[in-house]
ZALUM-178321 format. One record per residue (C-alpha): residue in three letters; x, y, z. Coordinates in steps of 0.25 Angstrom, whole numbers, plus 5000, padded with zeros to 4 digits. Layout:
ALAXYZ/...
This chain:
MET483446724849/LEU484846734853/LEU484546624864/ILE483846534853/GLY485046554844/LEU486046514855/PHE485246384858/ALA485246354843/MET486746374841/PHE487046294854/THR486146174849/GLY486746174835/ALA488146174841/VAL487746054850/VAL487145974838/ALA488346014829/GLY489345964840/ALA488545834841/GLY488545824826/THR490045844825/VAL490345734835/VAL489445634827/LEU490145684814/HIS491445654820/ARG491145514824/LEU490545484810/ARG491645554802/THR492045414796/ARG490645384791/SER490345474780/LEU488845454778/LEU488545464793/VAL489345594793/TYR488445654783/SER487245604790/ALA487745664804/MET487945794797/PHE486545804792/ALA485945754805/THR486745854813/THR486145974805/VAL484745924807/LEU484945894822/ALA485546034823/MET484246094817/ILE483346014826/ALA484146054838/TRP484146204834/VAL482646204832/GLY482346124845/VAL483146214854/VAL482546344848/ALA481146284850/LEU481546254864/THR482146394867/MET480946464861/MET480146394872/LEU479146334863/ALA478146254870/GLY477146154867/HIS476546134853/ARG477546234847/ARG478746164852/HIS478246034847/VAL477946094834/VAL479346144832/LEU480046024837/THR479245924829/SER479446004817/VAL480946004819/ALA480945864822/LEU480145824809/SER481045914801/ALA482245854806/LEU481745714804/ILE481445744789/SER482745814787/LEU483545694793/VAL482745604784/VAL482845684771/GLY484345724774/GLY484645584778/LEU484145534764/THR484845644756/GLY486045664765/ARG486345514764/ARG486445524749/LEU487345644750/ALA488145584760/VAL488345454752/ALA488645544740/ALA489745624748/VAL490345494753/GLN490345434739/ALA491045554734/ARG492145554744/THR492345404742/ASP492445434727/ARG493445544729/GLU494245454738/ARG494245344728/GLU494645434717/ARG495845484725/ARG496245334728/LEU496045304713/GLU496845424709/THR497945384719/GLY497945244712/ARG498045304698/ARG499245384702/GLU499945264709/LEU499545184696/VAL500245284687/ALA501445294696/TRP501645144697/VAL501345104683/SER502345214679/HIS503345154688/ASP503045004684/LEU503145044669/ARG504345134670/THR505245044677/PRO505144924669/LEU505145004656/ALA506445064660/GLY507044924663/LEU506544874650/ARG507144994642/ALA508444974649/MET508444824646/ALA508044844632/GLU509144944629/ALA510144854636/LEU509744734627/ALA509744824614/ASP511044894617/GLY511744764620/VAL512144794634/VAL511544664638/SER512044554630/ASP512244424638/PRO511044324636/VAL510744314651/THR510544464653/THR509844484640/ALA508844374644/ASP508644434657/TYR508344564651/HIS507344504641/ARG506644434653/ARG506544564661/ILE506044634649/ARG504944534647/VAL504544544662/GLU504444694663/SER503744694650/ALA502744594655/ARG502544674668/MET502244804660/SER501344734651/GLN500544684664/LEU500544824669/VAL499944874656/ASP498944764656/ASP498444804670/LEU498344954666/PHE497544914653/GLU496644824662/LEU496344944671/SER496145034660/ARG495044944654/ILE494344934668/ASN494445084670/ALA493945124656/GLY492745024656/ALA493444944644/LEU493344814652/ARG492344724646/LEU492144594652/THR491644474645/PRO491044384656/THR491244234653/ALA491244104662/VAL492644114668/SER493243994675/LEU494044054687/ARG494843924688/ASP495443944674/VAL495644094677/VAL496444064689/SER497243954683/ASP497744044672/ALA498044154682/ILE498844064691/ALA499644014679/GLY499944164676/VAL500344204690/ALA501244074692/PRO502544134688/LEU502444254697/ALA501944154708/ALA503144064706/SER504144184707/ARG503544224720/ARG503344084725/ILE501844104727/THR500943974726/VAL499644004718/GLN498543914722/ALA497143904716/ALA495943834722/GLU495643694716/THR494143714716/GLY493043814717/TRP493343894704/PRO492043954698/VAL491744014685/VAL491444164684/HIS490844254674/GLY491844364670/GLY492944404660/GLU493944294659/LEU495144384656/GLU494744484667/LEU494544374678/ALA495844314674/ARG496544454676/VAL495944464689/VAL496444324694/ARG497844354688/ASN497944484695/LEU497444424708/LEU498444314708/THR499644394703/ASN499344494714/SER499344384725/VAL500544314720/ARG501344444719/TYR500944484733/SER501044354740/LEU502244324749/ALA503244234743/ASP502944084744/GLY501444124746/THR500144064740/VAL499044124732/HIS497744054732/ILE496644074722/ALA495244024724/ALA493844044719/GLY492344014721/HIS490944064720/ASP489844114730/ARG488344134727/ASP488544254719/SER490044274716/VAL491244204712/TRP492544234720/LEU494044214717/ALA495044234728/VAL496544244728/SER497344234741/ASP498744264743/THR499844264754/CYS500244414752/GLY500244434767/GLY499044514767/ILE498644664763/SER498544774773/GLU497144824776/HIS497544964770/ASP497844894757/LEU496744804756/ASN495744914752/ARG496744964741/ILE497244824735/PHE496344844723/ASP496644984721/LEU497345034708/ALA498845034709/PHE498844984723/ARG500044894726/GLY499944884741/GLU500644954752/HIS500844874764/GLY500244734762/ARG500744624753/THR502144604748/PRO502844744745/SER503844684735/ALA502744624727/ARG502144764723/ASP502544764709/GLY501244764702/GLY500544894697/GLY499444884707/LEU498444854696/GLY498144714697/LEU497144714708/ALA496444844703/ILE496244764690/VAL495644644698/ARG494644734705/GLY494244804692/LEU494044674684/ILE493244604696/GLU492344724698/ALA492144724683/HIS491544584684/GLY490644634695/GLY491444574706/HIS492444624717/VAL493744584723/ASP494244594737/VAL495444564745/ARG495744524760/ASN496844474769/ILE496944334773/ALA497944254781/GLY499344284775/GLY498844354762/CYS497544414755/ARG496444364747/PHE495844424735/GLU494444384732/VAL493644414719/ARG492144404718/LEU491344394705/PRO489844384703/THR489344254698/ALA488444314688/PRO489044354674/ALA489644494675/ARG489044604666/THR489844634654/THR489644784655/ASN490144894664/GLN491044794671/SER492344874667/GLU491645004673/ALA491444924686/GLY492844894687/ALA493245034683/ARG492345094694/ALA493045004704/MET494445054700/GLY494145194697/THR494945264685/VAL496145184684/VAL496945214671/SER496545284658/
């Protein structure tokens, strides 16, 4: 019995060692790790029984019965365990992915609170100082008074835009966004967006160009699609290098309509490409650092609105810049649960 026990322990150690090597090589593949762990346990059991059967010097029919029984049991165990274990492995991997996503969203929420607090506190302090100066008569000459009035209007408009962005995110997150799909001409939407971004483009010496042909009609919410195009154009103009160009075009495939905005921002780092649509993300290494004056909400709103339409948005680097591409289904979007789809894509944003 002592000899049999020693053989079994040795065999188990060999199988466990081999399994450890396999697990180490598969450590970056979660599903395969769970499968290898289960297979190692079954193979260890087979090895133990097989070695014990040989050390007991079973011969002929008895040995065949033992080994055949073990082989069939192992086969059934692997099949049943593979079916059930895969489901458990998928659930475990999904749970880990959800936890990582929650941590990322929580980090985004904290950054959002910090940045929004800064973006509101700084202009409010300036507005208060200028208002008190005007009220107390500290500033009286017409030129300075006019400059104060202009700066008050500019800061008020910027804070109003920030509040609008927060409200839009709240609608998407709370499921309060209700689309009213209609036939929307992308030519008209893009024309209005270009007119709205023209002052910013002129101040940065950016040329905004639109394709002359190929503009399709898409089914969706007109106001929401107008906000998507406006946010994309504003983002590209803000981050493009001075004297650069922003080009917007559209078209349609067999089952989708696409709209693309290309800019001359110099490209986005690979690390930032995967986070560009995250809430409150302003960029770290790519694009123009001095242009990081937004709240990091515009592209998050774009993703939420597009996914509420049943589409998706993506970005990739091109020569000298990057290209944002929106794809929408050609069929009319459903009018229910669209906001929930956008909210699931963005996570809990703001309450």
